C-alpha positions in Angstrom: 82.4 256.0 -116.2 80.5 256.8 -119.5 81.5 253.5 -121.1 80.5 251.4 -117.8 77.2 253.3 -117.6 76.7 252.7 -121.5 77.1 249.1 -121.2 74.2 248.7 -118.8 71.9 251.5 -120.1 72.9 252.4 -123.9 72.5 255.9 -124.7 71.7 257.1 -121.2 72.4 260.9 -121.1 75.5 261.7 -118.9 75.6 265.2 -117.6 77.5 267.0 -114.8 75.4 267.5 -111.7 76.5 269.7 -108.7 74.8 268.7 -105.6 75.3 270.5 -102.3 76.3 268.6 -99.3 79.1 267.1 -97.3 81.5 264.3 -98.3 84.5 262.5 -96.9 86.5 263.1 -100.2 88.0 266.2 -98.7 90.0 264.2 -96.2 90.8 261.6 -98.9 92.1 264.3 -101.3 94.7 265.1 -98.7 96.1 261.5 -99.2 96.3 261.8 -103.0 92.8 260.1 -103.6 90.7 261.7 -106.1 87.0 261.4 -105.7 84.4 261.7 -108.5 81.0 261.3 -106.8 79.9 258.7 -109.3 76.8 256.9 -108.0 74.9 255.5 -110.9 71.1 254.7 -110.2 68.3 254.0 -112.5 65.3 255.5 -110.7 61.8 255.0 -111.7 59.9 258.2 -113.2 58.1 260.1 -110.5 60.4 259.1 -107.6 61.1 262.2 -105.5 64.6 261.0 -104.8 66.2 264.1 -103.7 63.3 265.0 -101.5 64.0 261.9 -99.5 67.7 262.7 -98.6 68.3 262.5 -94.9 64.6 261.9 -94.1 63.0 259.1 -92.0 62.1 257.4 -95.3 65.4 257.7 -97.0 65.6 254.8 -99.6 66.4 253.7 -103.1 64.5 251.0 -104.9 66.3 247.6 -104.9 66.6 247.3 -108.6 68.2 250.8 -108.7 70.7 249.6 -106.1 71.4 246.6 -108.1 71.9 248.5 -111.3 74.4 250.8 -109.6 76.4 247.8 -108.1 76.6 246.3 -111.6 77.7 249.7 -113.2 80.3 250.2 -110.4 81.6 246.6 -110.6 82.2 246.9 -114.3 83.8 250.4 -113.8 86.3 249.0 -111.3 87.1 245.8 -113.3 88.0 247.9 -116.4 89.6 251.1 -114.8 
């Protein structure tokens, strides 16, 4: 994960983050599928991303979504 992120954003800090909330990973873990919750987004400074969770205006910038898709694509291709 770190290598895939570093390929697209060299030197980006990678830190653990605990976010409260629900996930479908609990059901998947019973099938032996491990979930990591890796959702790379490069967000602009000042965007109140967590303040928009589940709100009427929940969204991410298009370039952040494109960045995340590229990182995840590389991760899956090299995993």
